[in-house]
C-alpha positions in Angstrom: 70.8 156.6 54.7 70.7 159.2 51.9 72.9 158.9 48.9 74.9 162.0 49.8 75.5 160.9 53.3 76.5 157.4 52.2 79.0 158.9 49.8 80.4 161.1 52.5 80.8 158.2 54.9 82.5 156.1 52.2 84.9 159.0 51.4 85.8 159.3 55.1 86.5 155.6 55.4 88.7 155.7 52.3 90.6 158.7 53.7 91.2 156.8 57.0 92.5 153.8 55.1 94.9 155.9 53.2 96.0 157.6 56.4 96.5 154.2 58.1 98.6 152.9 55.2 100.6 156.2 55.2 101.4 155.9 58.9 102.7 152.3 58.4 104.8 153.4 55.5 106.2 156.2 57.6 107.1 153.6 60.2 108.8 151.5 57.6 110.8 154.5 56.4 111.9 155.6 59.9 113.0 152.0 60.7 115.1 152.0 57.4 116.6 155.4 58.3 117.6 154.1 61.7 119.3 151.0 60.1 121.2 153.2 57.6 122.6 155.3 60.4 123.6 152.2 62.4 125.3 150.6 59.4 127.3 153.7 58.4 130.5 154.2 60.4 131.4 157.7 61.5 134.7 159.0 60.1 136.6 162.2 60.3 135.8 165.0 57.9 139.4 165.0 56.7 139.2 161.2 56.0 136.3 161.4 53.5 138.8 161.6 50.6 140.3 158.3 51.7 137.1 156.3 51.4 136.1 157.8 48.0 136.1 155.1 45.4 136.2 156.3 41.8 132.7 156.2 40.1 131.1 154.3 43.0 129.0 156.1 45.5 130.2 155.6 49.1 127.9 156.4 52.0 129.6 158.5 54.7 128.8 159.9 58.1 130.6 162.8 59.8 130.2 165.1 62.7 131.8 168.5 63.2 131.3 172.3 63.2 129.7 174.2 60.3 132.0 176.7 58.5 131.6 178.9 55.4 132.3 177.2 52.1 134.1 178.4 49.0 131.5 181.1 48.4 132.1 182.5 51.9 129.6 183.5 54.6 126.0 183.8 53.4 123.4 186.3 54.6 119.8 185.2 55.2 117.6 187.5 53.0 114.9 188.4 55.5 116.7 188.6 58.8 120.2 189.5 57.5 121.7 186.8 59.7 125.2 185.7 58.8 125.0 181.9 58.1 126.3 179.0 56.1 122.7 177.8 55.1 119.3 179.4 55.2 115.7 178.7 54.2 113.2 181.5 53.7 109.4 181.0 53.5 106.6 183.5 52.8 103.0 182.3 53.0 99.9 184.3 52.2 96.9 183.9 54.5 93.5 184.3 53.0 89.7 184.0 53.5 87.2 183.0 50.8 83.6 181.7 50.4 83.0 178.1 49.4 79.9 176.2 48.4 79.5 172.6 49.5 77.8 169.8 47.5 74.5 170.7 49.2 74.6 174.3 48.1 75.6 175.7 51.6 78.0 178.6 51.6 80.6 179.1 54.3 83.7 181.1 54.9 87.0 179.2 55.0 90.6 180.2 55.7 93.8 178.9 54.1 97.3 179.7 53.0 99.2 179.6 49.8 103.0 179.5 49.5 104.5 182.6 47.8 108.2 181.7 48.4 110.2 178.8 49.7 113.9 179.4 49.0 116.9 177.5 50.3 120.5 178.2 49.9 122.3 175.6 47.8 125.9 176.8 48.2 128.2 174.3 49.8 129.4 174.8 53.4 132.2 173.0 55.3 132.1 170.5 58.1 135.3 170.8 60.2 136.8 168.6 62.9 140.3 167.7 64.2 141.0 165.6 61.1 140.3 168.3 58.6 137.3 169.5 56.7 135.0 168.5 53.8 132.4 170.4 51.8 128.7 169.6 52.1 126.3 170.3 49.3 122.9 170.7 51.0 120.8 170.5 47.8 117.1 170.5 48.6 117.6 168.9 52.0 115.7 170.2 55.0 118.3 170.2 57.9 116.9 169.0 61.2 116.8 171.1 64.4 118.1 174.3 62.8 117.6 177.7 64.4 114.4 179.7 63.4 115.3 183.4 63.4 112.0 184.7 62.1 108.4 183.7 62.5 106.3 186.8 62.1 103.0 187.9 60.5 102.5 191.1 58.6 100.1 192.6 56.1 101.2 193.5 52.6 103.2 196.4 53.8 106.1 196.4 56.2 109.8 195.8 56.5 109.6 192.1 55.8 107.3 192.6 52.8 109.9 195.0 51.4 112.7 192.5 51.9 110.5 189.7 50.4 109.9 191.8 47.3 113.6 192.5 47.0 114.3 188.7 46.7 111.7 188.2 44.0 108.4 187.8 45.8 106.5 190.2 43.5 102.9 189.0 44.0 102.1 189.3 47.7 98.4 189.4 46.8 98.3 186.5 44.3 96.1 183.6 45.1 92.5 182.8 46.0 90.2 184.9 48.2 90.9 188.0 50.2 94.4 188.5 51.8 94.4 188.5 55.6 98.2 188.9 56.1 101.4 187.1 55.4 103.6 184.8 57.5 107.4 185.2 57.2 109.7 182.5 58.4 113.4 181.9 58.2 115.8 179.2 59.4 119.6 179.3 59.5 122.7 177.4 60.3 125.2 179.7 61.8 129.0 179.2 61.6 130.2 177.0 64.5 127.0 175.0 64.8 127.7 171.4 65.5 126.2 169.1 62.9 125.7 165.4 62.1 125.8 164.7 58.4 124.9 161.4 56.6 125.3 161.5 52.9 127.4 160.1 50.0 130.7 160.9 48.4 131.2 160.4 44.6 134.8 160.9 43.7 134.0 161.7 40.1 132.1 164.8 41.3 134.8 165.9 43.7 135.4 165.2 47.3 132.3 166.4 49.0 129.3 165.0 50.8 126.1 165.1 48.6 122.6 163.7 48.6 122.8 159.9 48.2 120.9 158.0 45.5 117.9 156.3 47.1 119.0 156.6 50.7 118.4 159.1 53.5 120.3 162.4 53.4 120.6 163.8 56.9 121.9 167.1 58.1 121.0 167.7 61.8 122.0 169.6 64.9 121.1 166.5 66.9 123.7 163.7 67.3 123.3 160.2 66.0 122.0 158.7 69.3 119.3 161.3 69.5 118.3 160.8 65.9 118.3 157.0 66.2 116.1 157.2 69.3 113.7 159.6 67.6 113.5 157.3 64.5 112.7 154.3 66.7 109.9 156.1 68.5 108.5 157.4 65.2 108.7 153.9 63.6 106.8 152.3 66.5 104.2 155.1 66.5 103.7 154.7 62.8 103.2 151.0 63.0 100.8 151.2 66.0 98.7 154.2 64.9 98.6 152.9 61.3 97.4 149.4 62.4 94.8 150.9 64.8 93.5 153.2 62.1 93.1 150.4 59.6 91.6 148.0 62.1 89.2 150.6 63.4 88.1 151.6 59.9 87.5 148.0 58.8 85.6 147.3 61.9 83.4 150.4 61.3 82.8 149.3 57.7 81.8 145.8 58.8 79.5 147.1 61.6 77.9 149.8 59.6 78.0 148.8 55.9 76.9 151.3 53.2 74.5 150.3 50.5 
């Protein structure tokens, strides 16, 4: 077996081991996420203030309808959709020539991110007990509505709107531009949400990202999320273990010099 081929096989095996470990760690995280949801009692939005405890962080879980926060209704920049939260993404698709370690040239395609903006303004969760602000931070809400998923070249209506929000370099990046992908997700007012976060009275009565614990904003309910976490946990353990066992068996059966 040639030196170059041996190195390539070794690299592949190392990558597989890393993937296997990653899958098991994902299973561990999803199992932990499920336990956190089960251990956190659901309370009314209007009762969050009652459980706040001075400087101490208190984990809370609420369900209710999304409503505009103190800053009012937001407008998603690409679609113009009225919403309480949005995420806007612009990716550039490109082609370029690459040379491998053996000197062979080939054409490859790829994407580079030009924009990934999320609104950080608080919105409200309302139920029969009252309401409470939610600060989404950098969270990626689960199951939200995608209002745009479209491809264009450098010119067009979406390109103009992207430049209006600060995406000035639609051609920046490697290779030759082959188009752009525009995507946008929103949470509309009235959308029913499940929120698991923390309240810190010293920062005001609101749900925020916890320190060292899952922060969940989802259009799915707790039962659905728990079932999904359980399935992902099992899949992570099983696939990770199979990947590691298979890679070790391959290494033993076909050792490299």
